C-alpha positions as CSV (number, residue, x, y, z in Angstrom):
1,M,47.1,45.4,20.3
2,R,49.0,47.5,17.6
3,P,47.9,45.3,14.7
4,L,44.2,45.7,15.7
5,L,44.7,49.5,16.0
6,L,46.1,49.5,12.5
7,L,43.0,47.8,11.2
8,V,40.8,50.5,12.8
9,L,42.9,53.2,11.1
10,L,42.6,51.4,7.7
11,A,38.9,51.0,8.1
12,A,38.5,54.7,9.0
13,V,40.4,55.7,5.9
14,G,38.2,53.4,3.6
15,G,35.1,53.4,5.7
16,S,33.0,55.5,3.3
17,H,33.7,53.2,0.3
18,V,30.4,52.0,-1.3
19,R,31.7,48.5,-2.1
20,G,30.6,45.8,0.2
21,Q,33.0,44.2,2.6
22,E,33.6,40.5,2.6
23,V,33.4,37.9,5.3
24,S,34.8,34.4,4.9
25,A,35.5,31.1,6.6
26,A,38.1,28.5,5.6
27,L,39.4,25.1,6.7
28,G,42.4,23.1,5.7
29,R,45.7,21.4,6.5
30,L,48.8,22.9,8.0
31,H,52.4,21.5,8.2
32,V,55.7,22.6,9.6
33,I,58.0,23.9,6.9
34,G,60.8,21.5,6.5
35,A,59.1,18.7,8.5
36,R,56.4,16.1,8.0
37,E,54.4,17.0,11.1
38,A,50.9,18.2,10.1
39,T,47.6,19.2,11.7
40,Y,44.4,21.1,10.9
41,T,44.0,24.9,10.4
42,W,41.0,27.2,10.1
43,Q,40.4,30.9,9.8
44,F,37.7,33.6,9.9
45,Q,38.4,36.8,7.9
46,Y,36.9,40.2,7.4
47,L,38.1,42.0,4.2
48,H,37.6,45.7,3.8
49,P,38.0,47.5,0.4
50,L,40.4,50.4,0.2
51,A,41.3,52.4,-2.9
52,G,41.3,50.6,-6.3
53,A,42.5,47.0,-6.1
54,W,43.8,47.4,-2.5
55,S,42.1,45.9,0.6
56,A,42.8,45.4,4.3
57,S,41.8,42.3,6.3
58,F,41.4,41.2,9.9
59,T,41.9,37.4,10.3
60,W,41.6,35.1,13.2
61,L,43.9,32.2,12.3
62,N,44.0,28.9,14.2
63,E,47.1,26.7,13.5
64,G,45.8,23.5,15.1
65,H,47.6,21.4,17.6
66,L,51.2,20.7,16.7
67,D,53.5,18.7,19.0
68,G,54.1,21.1,21.9
69,H,52.4,24.1,20.2
70,H,48.7,25.1,20.3
71,R,48.9,28.4,18.4
72,D,46.4,30.9,17.1
73,G,46.1,34.6,16.8
74,A,44.9,37.8,15.1
75,S,46.4,39.1,11.8
76,V,46.1,42.4,10.0
77,Q,47.1,42.3,6.3
78,V,47.2,44.6,3.3
79,W,46.0,42.9,0.1
80,R,46.4,43.5,-3.7
81,F,43.8,41.8,-5.9
82,H,43.7,41.3,-9.7
83,R,40.6,40.2,-11.6
84,M,41.2,38.2,-14.8
85,E,39.9,39.9,-17.9
86,R,38.3,36.8,-19.6
87,N,36.6,35.4,-16.5
88,S,35.6,36.2,-12.9
89,L,38.7,34.6,-11.3
90,R,40.2,36.9,-8.8
91,L,43.8,36.5,-7.6
92,G,45.3,38.2,-4.5
93,A,48.4,38.4,-2.3
94,G,48.4,39.6,1.3
95,L,51.2,40.6,3.7
96,G,50.8,41.6,7.3
97,I,51.5,41.2,11.0
98,Y,50.3,38.1,12.9
99,R,49.9,38.5,16.7
100,N,50.1,34.9,17.9
101,F,49.3,33.2,21.1
102,D,51.1,29.9,21.6
103,T,50.4,27.4,24.4
104,T,53.6,25.3,25.0
105,P,54.9,22.9,27.7
106,G,56.5,24.5,30.8
107,Q,60.2,25.0,30.7
108,D,60.7,22.8,33.7
109,G,59.0,19.9,32.0
110,G,55.7,20.3,33.8
111,G,52.7,22.4,33.3
112,Y,52.4,24.9,30.4
113,Q,53.1,28.5,29.5
114,N,51.4,31.0,27.2
115,D,53.8,32.6,24.8
116,H,52.9,35.8,22.9
117,G,54.7,37.0,19.9
118,L,54.7,38.9,16.5
119,R,55.2,37.1,13.2
120,T,54.8,37.7,9.5
121,L,51.9,36.3,7.6
122,L,52.1,35.9,3.8
123,S,49.0,34.8,2.0
124,L,48.1,33.9,-1.6
125,R,44.5,33.5,-2.7
126,A,42.4,32.5,-5.8
127,Q,38.7,33.2,-5.6
128,Y,35.8,32.4,-8.0
129,P,32.1,33.2,-7.7
130,F,29.4,30.5,-7.5
131,A,26.3,30.8,-9.8
132,G,24.2,33.7,-8.6
133,G,27.2,35.7,-7.4
134,A,26.1,36.0,-3.7
135,W,28.8,33.5,-2.6
136,E,32.3,32.8,-3.8
137,G,34.7,29.9,-3.2
138,F,38.4,30.3,-2.7
139,V,41.6,28.5,-2.0
140,Q,44.3,30.2,0.1
141,L,47.9,29.5,1.1
142,N,49.1,30.9,4.4
143,R,52.8,31.0,5.3
144,V,53.8,32.0,8.9
145,L,57.4,33.2,9.2
146,G,59.4,34.2,12.3
147,A,61.0,32.7,15.4
148,P,60.9,31.2,18.0
149,G,58.7,28.2,17.4
150,P,57.8,26.4,14.1
151,Q,57.3,28.2,10.8
152,T,54.2,26.8,9.1
153,Q,52.3,26.6,5.8
154,G,48.6,26.1,5.6
155,S,46.4,25.2,2.6
156,L,42.8,26.1,3.0
157,V,39.5,26.0,1.1
158,G,36.7,28.3,2.0
159,V,33.6,30.4,1.1
160,S,33.2,34.2,1.1
161,T,30.2,36.5,0.9
162,R,29.6,40.2,0.6
163,F,28.6,42.0,3.8
164,G,27.7,45.6,4.5
165,G,28.1,48.5,2.0
166,H,25.2,50.5,0.6
167,P,23.1,49.8,-2.5
168,S,24.3,52.0,-5.3
169,V,20.6,52.5,-6.5
170,R,17.7,52.5,-4.1
171,P,14.1,52.7,-5.5
172,S,12.4,55.9,-4.5
173,A,9.5,53.9,-3.0
174,S,11.9,52.0,-0.7
175,P,12.3,53.2,2.9
176,A,15.6,54.6,3.9
177,P,17.8,52.2,6.0
178,R,17.0,52.5,9.6
179,E,19.3,54.2,12.0
180,D,21.3,52.0,14.5
181,P,20.3,52.6,18.1
182,A,23.0,54.4,20.1
183,N,22.8,52.3,23.3
184,E,22.8,48.6,23.9
185,L,22.6,46.4,27.1
186,V,23.6,42.8,26.6
187,F,23.2,39.7,28.8
188,L,25.5,36.8,27.9
189,F,26.0,33.3,29.2
190,G,28.4,30.5,28.1
191,R,31.6,28.7,29.1
192,T,35.4,29.4,29.6
193,I,38.3,27.4,28.1
194,L,41.7,27.6,29.7
195,N,44.6,27.9,27.2
196,S,46.6,25.0,28.6
197,M,47.8,21.8,27.1
198,E,44.6,20.1,28.4
199,S,42.2,22.9,27.5
200,E,40.2,22.7,30.8
201,T,36.6,23.9,30.4
202,T,33.9,25.1,32.7
203,E,30.4,23.8,32.7
204,F,28.0,25.4,30.1
205,L,26.3,28.5,31.5
206,Q,28.9,28.8,34.3
207,S,30.4,31.9,32.7
208,F,28.4,35.1,32.2
209,A,28.7,38.7,31.3
210,V,26.7,42.0,31.3
211,E,27.8,44.6,28.8
212,Y,26.8,48.2,28.0
213,R,27.7,49.4,24.5
214,R,27.6,52.9,23.1
215,R,27.8,53.8,19.4
216,L,30.2,56.7,18.9
217,A,30.2,56.7,15.1
218,R,28.8,54.6,12.2
219,N,31.5,52.0,12.6
220,V,32.9,52.7,16.0
221,D,31.5,51.6,19.4
222,V,32.8,51.5,23.0
223,S,31.7,49.1,25.7
224,V,32.0,48.4,29.4
225,T,31.6,44.8,30.4
226,Y,31.5,42.8,33.7
227,C,32.5,39.2,33.1
228,D,32.6,36.2,35.5
229,E,34.8,33.5,33.9
230,G,33.5,30.6,36.0
231,G,35.1,28.0,38.1
232,I,38.3,26.7,36.5
233,D,40.7,26.2,39.5
234,A,43.7,27.7,37.7
235,A,41.8,30.7,36.4
236,R,39.0,31.6,38.7
237,R,38.4,35.3,38.1
238,D,36.0,38.1,37.2
239,G,36.5,41.7,36.2
240,L,35.7,44.7,34.2
241,S,36.8,45.4,30.6
242,V,36.6,48.6,28.6
243,Q,36.8,48.0,24.8
244,A,36.8,50.0,21.6
245,W,35.0,48.2,18.8
246,L,35.2,48.3,15.0
247,S,31.7,47.3,13.7
248,T,30.1,46.7,10.3
249,R,26.5,45.9,9.5
250,S,24.7,44.4,6.5
251,A,23.0,46.7,4.1
252,N,19.6,46.1,5.7
253,R,21.2,46.5,9.2
254,D,19.9,43.1,10.4
255,W,23.4,41.5,10.8
256,M,26.4,42.9,12.6
257,L,30.1,41.9,12.9
258,S,32.4,43.5,15.3
259,V,35.9,43.2,16.7
260,G,37.0,44.9,20.0
261,I,40.2,45.4,22.0
262,G,40.8,46.9,25.4
263,P,42.1,46.5,29.0
264,Y,40.7,44.0,31.4
265,L,41.0,44.6,35.2
266,S,40.2,41.3,37.0
267,R,40.1,39.7,40.4
268,T,41.8,36.3,40.5
269,F,40.8,34.0,43.2
270,P,43.1,31.3,44.7
271,D,43.6,28.0,43.0
272,R,41.9,25.3,45.1
273,G,44.8,23.0,44.4
274,K,47.3,25.3,46.0
275,S,48.1,26.2,49.6
276,E,47.1,29.9,49.4
277,P,44.7,31.2,52.1
278,P,41.1,30.9,50.8
279,D,40.6,34.7,51.1
280,T,43.6,35.6,49.0
281,V,42.5,37.7,46.0
282,N,44.9,39.2,43.4
283,I,44.0,42.2,41.2
284,R,45.6,41.9,37.8
285,S,45.5,43.9,34.6
286,S,45.2,42.0,31.3
287,G,44.2,42.6,27.7
288,R,41.1,41.4,25.9
289,I,40.4,40.8,22.3
290,S,36.8,40.0,21.3
291,M,34.8,39.1,18.2
292,L,31.0,39.4,17.9
293,A,28.3,38.4,15.5
294,G,24.8,39.8,16.0
295,R,21.4,39.3,14.5
296,S,18.5,41.8,14.9
297,L,15.2,40.2,16.2
298,G,13.2,43.4,16.1
299,P,13.4,47.2,16.7
300,H,14.9,46.7,20.1
301,L,16.0,43.1,20.6
302,G,19.0,41.2,19.1
303,L,20.8,37.9,19.4
304,R,24.5,37.9,20.2
305,L,27.3,35.4,19.8
306,Q,30.6,36.6,21.3
307,W,34.1,35.2,21.7
308,N,36.7,36.7,24.1
309,R,40.4,36.0,24.4
310,T,41.9,37.1,27.8
311,I,45.6,37.9,27.3
312,T,47.6,37.6,30.6
313,L,51.2,37.8,31.7
314,N,51.0,34.9,34.2
315,D,50.1,32.0,31.8
316,R,46.4,32.1,32.4
317,D,45.0,33.0,29.0
318,T,41.4,32.0,28.4
319,D,38.7,31.9,25.8
320,V,35.3,32.9,27.0
321,L,32.5,31.8,24.6
322,L,29.2,33.6,25.2
323,T,25.7,33.9,23.7
324,G,22.7,35.9,24.8
325,L,20.3,38.7,24.1
326,A,20.7,42.5,23.6
327,Y,18.3,45.3,24.2
328,S,19.0,48.5,22.3
329,W,17.5,52.0,22.5
């Protein structure tokens, strides 16, 4: 959780900056350093301007499926950018912490386990705007350092666009940007994926959640969520989570991006494949990281797409993928 709290702090320091933030997506190839083994890699990134040429980023990085390792995670980095004088090429270097989640085979040769760790992520980036300037293309090199497990290097190609910020000049006849409602009730449905070597998945619409969200400040929300993760035998559970969110919205307030963290108190029901009594229910405390994209459909309605990672201590990590509608007031 500490890397994500660092991002909240950095955003609070630079939150009043008039420059727009950037969001980007990239896809590429990853290989193990010193070996020939290779796989795919992809990332989503939110880049927040700080002072001068400095920026801070939050990235969700997926390192594909290496032999015996299904690894991904969240990274917070500090970036230094330099724009070339004779053209619009922008070069950058980023260094930060990578909180990774690695699904590996069980130590006894059967099953699997979820390993959690901290690593160093070093990134280099070259970015150039397309015609019109609304979108930019970039190439990026990511190097993941640290032990145990493989050290990797990924080469990615992606696109980036400006997001949020405030127009520096607004015509006097234009209406002022609308205020964001303080309260939101969200109904979500989707599916759950178990972070195992087989990635067992529930049926679509078998998982659901009901969430109440309260805006505390312009970029800070808090939520209380009930989530039923569906019927995977090894991870049949439901529970309540309380999360703090860092949110940013487009200049016209129609789009929203948000990342949240917090504790998750759940009921875990017995695995149908084991000999536990059918009425055995365990109460467990876990962590939850969430990312959300939202689109306004009117003054009070909105569309939501939400991804949740449940972080456990008993090798039952899950991804809960949800979509639904929000009512705000």
